[in-house]
mmCIF file of the N, C-alpha and C atoms, coordinates in Angstrom:
data_MODEL
# 
_entry.id   MODEL 
# 
loop_
_atom_site.group_PDB 
_atom_site.id 
_atom_site.type_symbol 
_atom_site.label_atom_id 
_atom_site.label_alt_id 
_atom_site.label_comp_id 
_atom_site.label_asym_id 
_atom_site.label_entity_id 
_atom_site.label_seq_id 
_atom_site.pdbx_PDB_ins_code 
_atom_site.Cartn_x 
_atom_site.Cartn_y 
_atom_site.Cartn_z 
_atom_site.occupancy 
_atom_site.B_iso_or_equiv 
_atom_site.pdbx_formal_charge 
_atom_site.auth_seq_id 
_atom_site.auth_comp_id 
_atom_site.auth_asym_id 
_atom_site.auth_atom_id 
_atom_site.pdbx_PDB_model_num 
ATOM 1   N N  . UNK A 1 1  ? 4.169  -21.299 -18.161 1.00 0.00 ? 1  UNK A N  1 
ATOM 2   C CA . UNK A 1 1  ? 5.301  -20.521 -18.662 1.00 0.00 ? 1  UNK A CA 1 
ATOM 3   C C  . UNK A 1 1  ? 5.814  -19.622 -17.537 1.00 0.00 ? 1  UNK A C  1 
ATOM 4   N N  . UNK A 1 2  ? 7.082  -19.692 -17.284 1.00 0.00 ? 2  UNK A N  1 
ATOM 5   C CA . UNK A 1 2  ? 7.670  -18.888 -16.221 1.00 0.00 ? 2  UNK A CA 1 
ATOM 6   C C  . UNK A 1 2  ? 7.716  -17.416 -16.631 1.00 0.00 ? 2  UNK A C  1 
ATOM 7   N N  . UNK A 1 3  ? 7.500  -16.502 -15.673 1.00 0.00 ? 3  UNK A N  1 
ATOM 8   C CA . UNK A 1 3  ? 7.460  -15.070 -15.994 1.00 0.00 ? 3  UNK A CA 1 
ATOM 9   C C  . UNK A 1 3  ? 8.693  -14.547 -16.730 1.00 0.00 ? 3  UNK A C  1 
ATOM 10  N N  . UNK A 1 4  ? 9.840  -15.134 -16.516 1.00 0.00 ? 4  UNK A N  1 
ATOM 11  C CA . UNK A 1 4  ? 11.046 -14.650 -17.198 1.00 0.00 ? 4  UNK A CA 1 
ATOM 12  C C  . UNK A 1 4  ? 10.919 -14.779 -18.722 1.00 0.00 ? 4  UNK A C  1 
ATOM 13  N N  . UNK A 1 5  ? 10.051 -15.657 -19.194 1.00 0.00 ? 5  UNK A N  1 
ATOM 14  C CA . UNK A 1 5  ? 9.856  -15.887 -20.627 1.00 0.00 ? 5  UNK A CA 1 
ATOM 15  C C  . UNK A 1 5  ? 8.625  -15.171 -21.185 1.00 0.00 ? 5  UNK A C  1 
ATOM 16  N N  . UNK A 1 6  ? 7.927  -14.396 -20.359 1.00 0.00 ? 6  UNK A N  1 
ATOM 17  C CA . UNK A 1 6  ? 6.720  -13.710 -20.809 1.00 0.00 ? 6  UNK A CA 1 
ATOM 18  C C  . UNK A 1 6  ? 7.030  -12.654 -21.863 1.00 0.00 ? 6  UNK A C  1 
ATOM 19  N N  . UNK A 1 7  ? 6.091  -12.507 -22.779 1.00 0.00 ? 7  UNK A N  1 
ATOM 20  C CA . UNK A 1 7  ? 6.141  -11.436 -23.777 1.00 0.00 ? 7  UNK A CA 1 
ATOM 21  C C  . UNK A 1 7  ? 5.466  -10.195 -23.178 1.00 0.00 ? 7  UNK A C  1 
ATOM 22  N N  . UNK A 1 8  ? 5.473  -9.115  -23.930 1.00 0.00 ? 8  UNK A N  1 
ATOM 23  C CA . UNK A 1 8  ? 4.762  -7.906  -23.478 1.00 0.00 ? 8  UNK A CA 1 
ATOM 24  C C  . UNK A 1 8  ? 3.275  -8.197  -23.300 1.00 0.00 ? 8  UNK A C  1 
ATOM 25  N N  . UNK A 1 9  ? 2.722  -8.987  -24.200 1.00 0.00 ? 9  UNK A N  1 
ATOM 26  C CA . UNK A 1 9  ? 1.302  -9.336  -24.094 1.00 0.00 ? 9  UNK A CA 1 
ATOM 27  C C  . UNK A 1 9  ? 1.024  -10.151 -22.839 1.00 0.00 ? 9  UNK A C  1 
ATOM 28  N N  . UNK A 1 10 ? 1.924  -11.051 -22.503 1.00 0.00 ? 10 UNK A N  1 
ATOM 29  C CA . UNK A 1 10 ? 1.764  -11.843 -21.283 1.00 0.00 ? 10 UNK A CA 1 
ATOM 30  C C  . UNK A 1 10 ? 1.775  -10.947 -20.046 1.00 0.00 ? 10 UNK A C  1 
ATOM 31  N N  . UNK A 1 11 ? 2.683  -9.973  -20.031 1.00 0.00 ? 11 UNK A N  1 
ATOM 32  C CA . UNK A 1 11 ? 2.755  -9.037  -18.903 1.00 0.00 ? 11 UNK A CA 1 
ATOM 33  C C  . UNK A 1 11 ? 1.452  -8.253  -18.801 1.00 0.00 ? 11 UNK A C  1 
ATOM 34  N N  . UNK A 1 12 ? 0.933  -7.769  -19.921 1.00 0.00 ? 12 UNK A N  1 
ATOM 35  C CA . UNK A 1 12 ? -0.325 -7.023  -19.919 1.00 0.00 ? 12 UNK A CA 1 
ATOM 36  C C  . UNK A 1 12 ? -1.466 -7.895  -19.402 1.00 0.00 ? 12 UNK A C  1 
ATOM 37  N N  . UNK A 1 13 ? -1.498 -9.146  -19.807 1.00 0.00 ? 13 UNK A N  1 
ATOM 38  C CA . UNK A 1 13 ? -2.534 -10.067 -19.344 1.00 0.00 ? 13 UNK A CA 1 
ATOM 39  C C  . UNK A 1 13 ? -2.412 -10.292 -17.836 1.00 0.00 ? 13 UNK A C  1 
ATOM 40  N N  . UNK A 1 14 ? -1.201 -10.438 -17.342 1.00 0.00 ? 14 UNK A N  1 
ATOM 41  C CA . UNK A 1 14 ? -0.980 -10.624 -15.910 1.00 0.00 ? 14 UNK A CA 1 
ATOM 42  C C  . UNK A 1 14 ? -1.436 -9.393  -15.120 1.00 0.00 ? 14 UNK A C  1 
ATOM 43  N N  . UNK A 1 15 ? -1.173 -8.196  -15.659 1.00 0.00 ? 15 UNK A N  1 
ATOM 44  C CA . UNK A 1 15 ? -1.614 -6.974  -14.988 1.00 0.00 ? 15 UNK A CA 1 
ATOM 45  C C  . UNK A 1 15 ? -3.128 -6.937  -14.871 1.00 0.00 ? 15 UNK A C  1 
ATOM 46  N N  . UNK A 1 16 ? -3.837 -7.317  -15.945 1.00 0.00 ? 16 UNK A N  1 
ATOM 47  C CA . UNK A 1 16 ? -5.308 -7.343  -15.900 1.00 0.00 ? 16 UNK A CA 1 
ATOM 48  C C  . UNK A 1 16 ? -5.781 -8.361  -14.856 1.00 0.00 ? 16 UNK A C  1 
ATOM 49  N N  . UNK A 1 17 ? -5.121 -9.516  -14.806 1.00 0.00 ? 17 UNK A N  1 
ATOM 50  C CA . UNK A 1 17 ? -5.469 -10.539 -13.812 1.00 0.00 ? 17 UNK A CA 1 
ATOM 51  C C  . UNK A 1 17 ? -5.261 -9.994  -12.398 1.00 0.00 ? 17 UNK A C  1 
ATOM 52  N N  . UNK A 1 18 ? -4.124 -9.345  -12.156 1.00 0.00 ? 18 UNK A N  1 
ATOM 53  C CA . UNK A 1 18 ? -3.807 -8.815  -10.818 1.00 0.00 ? 18 UNK A CA 1 
ATOM 54  C C  . UNK A 1 18 ? -4.815 -7.753  -10.395 1.00 0.00 ? 18 UNK A C  1 
ATOM 55  N N  . UNK A 1 19 ? -5.264 -6.931  -11.335 1.00 0.00 ? 19 UNK A N  1 
ATOM 56  C CA . UNK A 1 19 ? -6.281 -5.920  -11.021 1.00 0.00 ? 19 UNK A CA 1 
ATOM 57  C C  . UNK A 1 19 ? -7.529 -6.579  -10.455 1.00 0.00 ? 19 UNK A C  1 
ATOM 58  N N  . UNK A 1 20 ? -7.978 -7.630  -11.121 1.00 0.00 ? 20 UNK A N  1 
ATOM 59  C CA . UNK A 1 20 ? -9.197 -8.319  -10.693 1.00 0.00 ? 20 UNK A CA 1 
ATOM 60  C C  . UNK A 1 20 ? -8.976 -9.126  -9.418  1.00 0.00 ? 20 UNK A C  1 
ATOM 61  N N  . UNK A 1 21 ? -7.885 -9.848  -9.363  1.00 0.00 ? 21 UNK A N  1 
ATOM 62  C CA . UNK A 1 21 ? -7.600 -10.731 -8.229  1.00 0.00 ? 21 UNK A CA 1 
ATOM 63  C C  . UNK A 1 21 ? -7.441 -9.958  -6.924  1.00 0.00 ? 21 UNK A C  1 
ATOM 64  N N  . UNK A 1 22 ? -6.824 -8.782  -6.992  1.00 0.00 ? 22 UNK A N  1 
ATOM 65  C CA . UNK A 1 22 ? -6.516 -8.016  -5.788  1.00 0.00 ? 22 UNK A CA 1 
ATOM 66  C C  . UNK A 1 22 ? -7.313 -6.722  -5.679  1.00 0.00 ? 22 UNK A C  1 
ATOM 67  N N  . UNK A 1 23 ? -8.364 -6.586  -6.506  1.00 0.00 ? 23 UNK A N  1 
ATOM 68  C CA . UNK A 1 23 ? -9.235 -5.402  -6.497  1.00 0.00 ? 23 UNK A CA 1 
ATOM 69  C C  . UNK A 1 23 ? -8.430 -4.103  -6.591  1.00 0.00 ? 23 UNK A C  1 
ATOM 70  N N  . UNK A 1 24 ? -7.494 -4.079  -7.525  1.00 0.00 ? 24 UNK A N  1 
ATOM 71  C CA . UNK A 1 24 ? -6.659 -2.896  -7.726  1.00 0.00 ? 24 UNK A CA 1 
ATOM 72  C C  . UNK A 1 24 ? -7.358 -1.910  -8.646  1.00 0.00 ? 24 UNK A C  1 
ATOM 73  N N  . UNK A 1 25 ? -7.009 -0.668  -8.501  1.00 0.00 ? 25 UNK A N  1 
ATOM 74  C CA . UNK A 1 25 ? -7.471 0.322   -9.469  1.00 0.00 ? 25 UNK A CA 1 
ATOM 75  C C  . UNK A 1 25 ? -6.806 -0.001  -10.805 1.00 0.00 ? 25 UNK A C  1 
ATOM 76  N N  . UNK A 1 26 ? -7.431 0.409   -11.903 1.00 0.00 ? 26 UNK A N  1 
ATOM 77  C CA . UNK A 1 26 ? -6.844 0.100   -13.214 1.00 0.00 ? 26 UNK A CA 1 
ATOM 78  C C  . UNK A 1 26 ? -5.397 0.578   -13.326 1.00 0.00 ? 26 UNK A C  1 
ATOM 79  N N  . UNK A 1 27 ? -4.573 -0.293  -13.868 1.00 0.00 ? 27 UNK A N  1 
ATOM 80  C CA . UNK A 1 27 ? -3.157 -0.006  -14.057 1.00 0.00 ? 27 UNK A CA 1 
ATOM 81  C C  . UNK A 1 27 ? -2.946 0.401   -15.506 1.00 0.00 ? 27 UNK A C  1 
ATOM 82  N N  . UNK A 1 28 ? -2.271 1.509   -15.721 1.00 0.00 ? 28 UNK A N  1 
ATOM 83  C CA . UNK A 1 28 ? -1.977 1.963   -17.080 1.00 0.00 ? 28 UNK A CA 1 
ATOM 84  C C  . UNK A 1 28 ? -0.970 1.003   -17.704 1.00 0.00 ? 28 UNK A C  1 
ATOM 85  N N  . UNK A 1 29 ? -1.431 0.208   -18.644 1.00 0.00 ? 29 UNK A N  1 
ATOM 86  C CA . UNK A 1 29 ? -0.551 -0.813  -19.215 1.00 0.00 ? 29 UNK A CA 1 
ATOM 87  C C  . UNK A 1 29 ? 0.621  -0.215  -19.987 1.00 0.00 ? 29 UNK A C  1 
ATOM 88  N N  . UNK A 1 30 ? 0.478  1.023   -20.470 1.00 0.00 ? 30 UNK A N  1 
ATOM 89  C CA . UNK A 1 30 ? 1.598  1.617   -21.209 1.00 0.00 ? 30 UNK A CA 1 
ATOM 90  C C  . UNK A 1 30 ? 2.792  1.912   -20.303 1.00 0.00 ? 30 UNK A C  1 
ATOM 91  N N  . UNK A 1 31 ? 2.583  1.941   -18.997 1.00 0.00 ? 31 UNK A N  1 
ATOM 92  C CA . UNK A 1 31 ? 3.711  2.143   -18.080 1.00 0.00 ? 31 UNK A CA 1 
ATOM 93  C C  . UNK A 1 31 ? 4.443  0.832   -17.801 1.00 0.00 ? 31 UNK A C  1 
ATOM 94  N N  . UNK A 1 32 ? 3.884  -0.262  -18.308 1.00 0.00 ? 32 UNK A N  1 
ATOM 95  C CA . UNK A 1 32 ? 4.496  -1.578  -18.131 1.00 0.00 ? 32 UNK A CA 1 
ATOM 96  C C  . UNK A 1 32 ? 4.734  -2.263  -19.472 1.00 0.00 ? 32 UNK A C  1 
ATOM 97  N N  . UNK A 1 33 ? 5.073  -1.493  -20.495 1.00 0.00 ? 33 UNK A N  1 
ATOM 98  C CA . UNK A 1 33 ? 5.365  -2.080  -21.804 1.00 0.00 ? 33 UNK A CA 1 
ATOM 99  C C  . UNK A 1 33 ? 6.745  -2.722  -21.747 1.00 0.00 ? 33 UNK A C  1 
ATOM 100 N N  . UNK A 1 34 ? 6.765  -3.946  -21.250 1.00 0.00 ? 34 UNK A N  1 
ATOM 101 C CA . UNK A 1 34 ? 8.027  -4.666  -21.059 1.00 0.00 ? 34 UNK A CA 1 
ATOM 102 C C  . UNK A 1 34 ? 7.748  -6.153  -21.078 1.00 0.00 ? 34 UNK A C  1 
ATOM 103 N N  . UNK A 1 35 ? 8.789  -6.912  -21.274 1.00 0.00 ? 35 UNK A N  1 
ATOM 104 C CA . UNK A 1 35 ? 8.642  -8.364  -21.226 1.00 0.00 ? 35 UNK A CA 1 
ATOM 105 C C  . UNK A 1 35 ? 8.783  -8.841  -19.780 1.00 0.00 ? 35 UNK A C  1 
ATOM 106 N N  . UNK A 1 36 ? 8.649  -10.122 -19.584 1.00 0.00 ? 36 UNK A N  1 
ATOM 107 C CA . UNK A 1 36 ? 8.699  -10.681 -18.241 1.00 0.00 ? 36 UNK A CA 1 
ATOM 108 C C  . UNK A 1 36 ? 10.031 -10.498 -17.547 1.00 0.00 ? 36 UNK A C  1 
ATOM 109 N N  . UNK A 1 37 ? 11.114 -10.600 -18.295 1.00 0.00 ? 37 UNK A N  1 
ATOM 110 C CA . UNK A 1 37 ? 12.436 -10.429 -17.690 1.00 0.00 ? 37 UNK A CA 1 
ATOM 111 C C  . UNK A 1 37 ? 12.571 -9.031  -17.098 1.00 0.00 ? 37 UNK A C  1 
ATOM 112 N N  . UNK A 1 38 ? 12.128 -8.022  -17.843 1.00 0.00 ? 38 UNK A N  1 
ATOM 113 C CA . UNK A 1 38 ? 12.184 -6.640  -17.352 1.00 0.00 ? 38 UNK A CA 1 
ATOM 114 C C  . UNK A 1 38 ? 11.257 -6.454  -16.149 1.00 0.00 ? 38 UNK A C  1 
ATOM 115 N N  . UNK A 1 39 ? 10.087 -7.080  -16.189 1.00 0.00 ? 39 UNK A N  1 
ATOM 116 C CA . UNK A 1 39 ? 9.155  -6.993  -15.061 1.00 0.00 ? 39 UNK A CA 1 
ATOM 117 C C  . UNK A 1 39 ? 9.792  -7.549  -13.792 1.00 0.00 ? 39 UNK A C  1 
ATOM 118 N N  . UNK A 1 40 ? 10.477 -8.661  -13.915 1.00 0.00 ? 40 UNK A N  1 
ATOM 119 C CA . UNK A 1 40 ? 11.111 -9.279  -12.751 1.00 0.00 ? 40 UNK A CA 1 
ATOM 120 C C  . UNK A 1 40 ? 12.239 -8.426  -12.172 1.00 0.00 ? 40 UNK A C  1 
ATOM 121 N N  . UNK A 1 41 ? 12.809 -7.556  -12.973 1.00 0.00 ? 41 UNK A N  1 
ATOM 122 C CA . UNK A 1 41 ? 13.888 -6.691  -12.496 1.00 0.00 ? 41 UNK A CA 1 
ATOM 123 C C  . UNK A 1 41 ? 13.381 -5.458  -11.746 1.00 0.00 ? 41 UNK A C  1 
ATOM 124 N N  . UNK A 1 42 ? 12.066 -5.199  -11.817 1.00 0.00 ? 42 UNK A N  1 
ATOM 125 C CA . UNK A 1 42 ? 11.512 -4.045  -11.116 1.00 0.00 ? 42 UNK A CA 1 
ATOM 126 C C  . UNK A 1 42 ? 11.560 -4.261  -9.607  1.00 0.00 ? 42 UNK A C  1 
ATOM 127 N N  . UNK A 1 43 ? 11.887 -3.199  -8.898  1.00 0.00 ? 43 UNK A N  1 
ATOM 128 C CA . UNK A 1 43 ? 11.797 -3.244  -7.439  1.00 0.00 ? 43 UNK A CA 1 
ATOM 129 C C  . UNK A 1 43 ? 10.371 -2.869  -7.041  1.00 0.00 ? 43 UNK A C  1 
ATOM 130 N N  . UNK A 1 44 ? 10.058 -3.033  -5.784  1.00 0.00 ? 44 UNK A N  1 
ATOM 131 C CA . UNK A 1 44 ? 8.746  -2.632  -5.271  1.00 0.00 ? 44 UNK A CA 1 
ATOM 132 C C  . UNK A 1 44 ? 8.531  -1.135  -5.523  1.00 0.00 ? 44 UNK A C  1 
ATOM 133 N N  . UNK A 1 45 ? 9.568  -0.354  -5.318  1.00 0.00 ? 45 UNK A N  1 
ATOM 134 C CA . UNK A 1 45 ? 9.482  1.091   -5.542  1.00 0.00 ? 45 UNK A CA 1 
ATOM 135 C C  . UNK A 1 45 ? 9.257  1.409   -7.018  1.00 0.00 ? 45 UNK A C  1 
ATOM 136 N N  . UNK A 1 46 ? 9.920  0.670   -7.911  1.00 0.00 ? 46 UNK A N  1 
ATOM 137 C CA . UNK A 1 46 ? 9.713  0.849   -9.354  1.00 0.00 ? 46 UNK A CA 1 
ATOM 138 C C  . UNK A 1 46 ? 8.252  0.592   -9.716  1.00 0.00 ? 46 UNK A C  1 
ATOM 139 N N  . UNK A 1 47 ? 7.703  -0.484  -9.160  1.00 0.00 ? 47 UNK A N  1 
ATOM 140 C CA . UNK A 1 47 ? 6.321  -0.847  -9.463  1.00 0.00 ? 47 UNK A CA 1 
ATOM 141 C C  . UNK A 1 47 ? 5.373  0.240   -8.968  1.00 0.00 ? 47 UNK A C  1 
ATOM 142 N N  . UNK A 1 48 ? 5.587  0.709   -7.757  1.00 0.00 ? 48 UNK A N  1 
ATOM 143 C CA . UNK A 1 48 ? 4.728  1.761   -7.194  1.00 0.00 ? 48 UNK A CA 1 
ATOM 144 C C  . UNK A 1 48 ? 4.843  3.060   -7.980  1.00 0.00 ? 48 UNK A C  1 
ATOM 145 N N  . UNK A 1 49 ? 6.037  3.388   -8.442  1.00 0.00 ? 49 UNK A N  1 
ATOM 146 C CA . UNK A 1 49 ? 6.239  4.597   -9.235  1.00 0.00 ? 49 UNK A CA 1 
ATOM 147 C C  . UNK A 1 49 ? 5.439  4.517   -10.536 1.00 0.00 ? 49 UNK A C  1 
ATOM 148 N N  . UNK A 1 50 ? 5.429  3.350   -11.147 1.00 0.00 ? 50 UNK A N  1 
ATOM 149 C CA . UNK A 1 50 ? 4.722  3.162   -12.411 1.00 0.00 ? 50 UNK A CA 1 
ATOM 150 C C  . UNK A 1 50 ? 3.209  3.082   -12.226 1.00 0.00 ? 50 UNK A C  1 
ATOM 151 N N  . UNK A 1 51 ? 2.771  2.731   -11.035 1.00 0.00 ? 51 UNK A N  1 
ATOM 152 C CA . UNK A 1 51 ? 1.342  2.591   -10.771 1.00 0.00 ? 51 UNK A CA 1 
ATOM 153 C C  . UNK A 1 51 ? 1.009  3.109   -9.373  1.00 0.00 ? 51 UNK A C  1 
ATOM 154 N N  . UNK A 1 52 ? 1.119  4.408   -9.161  1.00 0.00 ? 52 UNK A N  1 
ATOM 155 C CA . UNK A 1 52 ? 0.968  4.965   -7.817  1.00 0.00 ? 52 UNK A CA 1 
ATOM 156 C C  . UNK A 1 52 ? -0.421 4.816   -7.203  1.00 0.00 ? 52 UNK A C  1 
ATOM 157 N N  . UNK A 1 53 ? -1.451 4.656   -8.015  1.00 0.00 ? 53 UNK A N  1 
ATOM 158 C CA . UNK A 1 53 ? -2.811 4.585   -7.478  1.00 0.00 ? 53 UNK A CA 1 
ATOM 159 C C  . UNK A 1 53 ? -3.290 3.162   -7.238  1.00 0.00 ? 53 UNK A C  1 
ATOM 160 N N  . UNK A 1 54 ? -2.467 2.210   -7.561  1.00 0.00 ? 54 UNK A N  1 
ATOM 161 C CA . UNK A 1 54 ? -2.849 0.814   -7.362  1.00 0.00 ? 54 UNK A CA 1 
ATOM 162 C C  . UNK A 1 54 ? -2.138 0.276   -6.157  1.00 0.00 ? 54 UNK A C  1 
# 
């Protein structure tokens, strides 16, 4: 399934995967309560703002 079609649950699952895959600090999933289309619209700066410690 392409990310543009992801649900909020899919995005949350991807965040958990990314934490493990890249040894990231835990990401607050409530800062990413969005579907895949919204996730794809985030800039690098948007992502860092939402998860500054990761």
